[in-house]
Structure formats: C-alpha cells, structure tokens
N, C-alpha and C positions, 0 to 999 in steps of 0.2 A: 773841652770845657776846662776852665781853670778852677782849681780848688786850692785851699790853703789849710794847713793843719794848725789848730789853736788848742794846744794841750791835748785833751781827749776828744776834741771836736773837729770835724771836717767841715769847713765853710765853703759853700759853693760861690762861684762868681755871681750867679743870679741869686736874687733874694725874693722871698715871698712878700707881695704887696697887694693891697686892695686897689684895684684900678677901675676908674669909672668907664663904663662901656661907651658913653658918648664921646670920650676922648680918644678912643681907639681908632686906628686907621690901618689900611693895607698898603704895603709897598708891593705893587704888582710884580716887579722883577725879582723879588725875593720870596714870592709865594706861588703856590700852585693856583690854577684857575678855580674860581668858586663854582661849585656844582650845586645848582638850586635844588635838584632832586635829593641831594644829601642833606641839605638844610631842612627841607620839608620832612624827610624821614626822621631826622633827629628831633625836630620840633614835635612831631606826632607821638614820639615815644620817649620824650626827654625825662630822665630820672636825675634830679639834681645831685643825688648821692653818687651817681656814676659819671658825673660831668668831667671829672679830671681837672687838671690845672693848666690852662693855656700858658703860653710863653710869649712875652712881649719885650720890646726894646723901647726905652724912653729916649726919644730924639727930639730935642726942642720941647714943645708943649704937647706933643702927640705921643701916643703909645702904639708903636707899630707891631702888629701881630706877626710873630714868627711861626707859631704853631697853635692851631685851635680856631681858625677863622670860621669854620663851619659850625662849631659849637657856639661861638659868639653870635653868629647870625641866627642860629636857632633860638637863642635866648631873646634876641630882638623880636623874632617872629611871634613868640608866645607872650610878649608884653613886658619883658624885663630890660628893655633897651635903655631905661634911665637909671639902672642900678649899677653897683660896683661888683666886681668879681675878683676873687683872689687869683693872682697870676705869679708865675716865675718872671721876674723882671730884670732885664739887663739895662744898662744905661750907657748912652753915648756910642753905640755901635754904628758903623757906617752901613749903608744899604748892602754893600758887598759882604760885610761881616754878618749881617742878618741872614743873607742867602746861605752863607757857609754854616751858620748855626742850624738853619732849616735842614740842610743836607745831613748834618751829623745827627740831629734828632731823628730824622727819618731813615737812617741806616738800619734802625731796628723795627721800622714799621713798613707795612705794605703800601708803597706809593708807586703809581704808574711811572714808567720810564720817562715819558714825555715831560711832565712837570719837573722831575728831578734833573733832567738834562738842561732845561731852560734856566732853572735856578743855578745850576753849576756853571753855565756860561756867564751869568751875571756875577757869580762869585769869582770868576777868573780862573777856574780850574783848567789846567793846560790841555788835557785831552779833549774835553768838550768844546773848549774855545777853538782848538785847531779844526775839529770837525765842522763847527759852525762857520768858520772862515772859508773852508773848502766849499761848503754849500752856497755861501754868499757869492764867492768868486764865480760859481757856475751860473749865477743869475737867478738863483732860487733862494728860498728862505725856510727855516724850520718853523712850522706853524701847525696848529691843530684845526684850521678851517679849510674850506674847499677853495680858498683863494688861489688864483693862478700862481704856479710855481711853488706851492706849499708842500713841504715834506714833513711827515709826522714820524716816519719809521726811524727814530733816533737810535734805538738799540741796534738795528741793522747797519746804519751808517757808522756807528762806533765800532762794530765788529769788523767791517770792511777796512776801516781806517787802521785798526790794530793789525790786520792781516797784510795789507798792501801799502799802507802809508798814504800820504796826501795825494800823490799822483795816481795811485790805484783807485782811490775814492773819487777823485775828480774825473778820471776816465770813465768809471762806472756811471756817474751821473750824466756825463755828456752823452754816452751811448743810449741810456734809457730815455732821456728827455728829448734828444734829437730824433730818436726813432719813433717814439710814441707820444710825445708831448706830456702833458700833466698826467695822463692815464698811466704812464710808465713809472710814476713815482709811488708805486705800490711796494710794500715790504718784500713780497716774494719775488717780484721782478728785479728789484734792486739787489736782493741777496743772490739771486741766480746769476745775474750779469756780473756781480762782484766776484763770484767764484770763477766765472769764465775769465775775467781779467787777471785774477790771481794765478790761475793755472797756465794760461796761454799768454802770459805777459809779453814774451818776445815774438810770438807768431800770430797774434790776433791783430788783424788789420782793422783799425777803428772805423775808417771810412766805409769799408766794405760791410762791416757789421751793421752800421747805421743804415746803409742802403738796403741791405737784405731784410733787416728787421722792419724797416718802414714800409716794405712791400708786402708784408704778411697780410693775408686776407683777414679781415676783422681786427686788424691791429693787435694791440696788447691782449685782447680776449682770445685771439687765435693762438698766440704764444701760450697763454695760460691753459687753454683747452688741451693743447698738445701735451703740456706738462702734466695735466691731470690724468690724461690717458697713460702716460709713462708711470705716474705714481701708482695707478691701479695695477699696472703690469709688474712693477718691480717692488713696490712697497717702500721705496726710498723716500727721503724727506723732500718736501716741495721745492726748496731752493736748488737742490741737485737735479731735480726733474726739470726745472726751468732752465738750468744750465745745459742739460742734455738736449732739450727741445730747441734751445737757441742755437746749438751747434748744427742741428739738422737744418734749420732755416739758413744758417750762415753758409753751409755747404751746398745748398740747393742750387742746381744749375751751374755749379762750378767744377772745373776739372783740375785746375792747378791750385796749389797751396790750400788744400782742404785740411780742416782740423780733424784729428782722430775722434772717434766716438767718445763721448764723455765717460762711458762705463769702461771702455778699452783703456783710455788714458788713466783712469782711476786704478785699474788693475796693474798697469805698468808702473805706477807710482808706489 
C-alpha cells in the first residue's frame, strides 16, 4: 500500500468515500468465490456497528469490490441494496492490481488456500503462475468443482513445485492421473506420489509406476486403504504412508530394479 507523509499526517493511497451499493460489481478473477452460506449467516446476525469498511476500486463507472463482498451481499439481503456505504476506495487500478491488493489485505486474514491461489495467478505472481502452467500442460486445470481434470489441492501442488521444480510436479501429475484418472487428483495421493518422485527421481520408472498403480484392486481407494493401515501401524503422516504404500505396489511381482522400502530409504537419508 502506498502512503505519503503530509506534515504530521500519514495519507493512505485509498481514501474513505461513500459508495452506492447498486454501482458495486465483482471482478471474479480478483476475488474469492462467493459463499452463499456466509452471506446468509452475516445477514442473520448483522450488526451495522461491526460491519467494518469494505475496500473497492473505481474503474470506469463501477466500483469493483476488492474486500468485503460477503458483507455487501448481506446488506442487499436485508434490504439495504439501494443505500450507500462508506468504503476505502482506490481509483484506476487494473484487475491484476485489484487481485494483488486482495492478496495483501488477506495476508493478515484467514483465507482458504484455493481462492488465494487463483487470485495470485490472476495477479501474475511467479510461483502460482508457474504451478498453474504445469497443471494446464498436464491437460488439467485448477478448479473447485468436480469437473473432469479439476485439481483443488493447490497447497500440495505448490509444495511439490518448491521441492521438485516444474518437472517433478509434472511427473507427479502424470503418474497420479494416468494411473487413477480424476480419482487420483486427491491431495494425499498427489502429496505421496510427489514425495516418491522427489526421493527416487533417478530410479523411479514412470511407465512401470503407472502400470503397477493402474492395476491396484479398487484403484486409488486400494492405495489409500493400504496407506491408512500403514498410518495406524507407524503413526506417520498420511503423505508418507501413501508413498510407502505406493512403493509396495510398485515392487509387487518385480524382481529387478525394486525400490527400497520407504522407511528404510528414510533411515538411510
């Protein structure tokens, strides 16, 4: 946020203005998804003294909400939709700059990783953009729906990208999707196979992994069931148990080029 000092006063880039609610709009790519249940809850318990001050950007004749869309929708729901509300107002920001403002404002708030990721992509942040590009090149997309090829586990994707780079993330997505289809796009499965790709980067045969995993009885559920058994036995985190179970299936029926047990390899490291 830009500020300037004027004598004894600090002046914010944004200024307080009365903004008519009917002139407000949402830029979907610079905002999180609207949750109707949150609007309903706010409307049912709305205290105007606790409303806070939404943040908007005046672009053209519209005021695009950067922060506070659920509060504004709650005001509409209880009959204040034709009123004006005091807002912190920026002027002339691009949609990408709106997205960046949203991210900075929400650095101090609890916001789900998924909306922050999607807004960061729109803002052009390098890491999130790189992860999104890998996902798209894999023929998938980051999304919150059950649409085919939709991946929501953005925190997991980002962690694997940081640990293994673009190629490691791409390899992980190829293995889970080619082995299990959309059912493999589960956070625990992606995380476990990501660990596998990271540790055995030079010795993991991708084609063999896909062939072995695709033949697991009950598919991805068979992998997760075995991982759950290992979790109960060892008390380790689920992604590591998925990796350990994956090695068991990878080695099954093989005599040559077997991978060492996950726990043995972990001790050796």
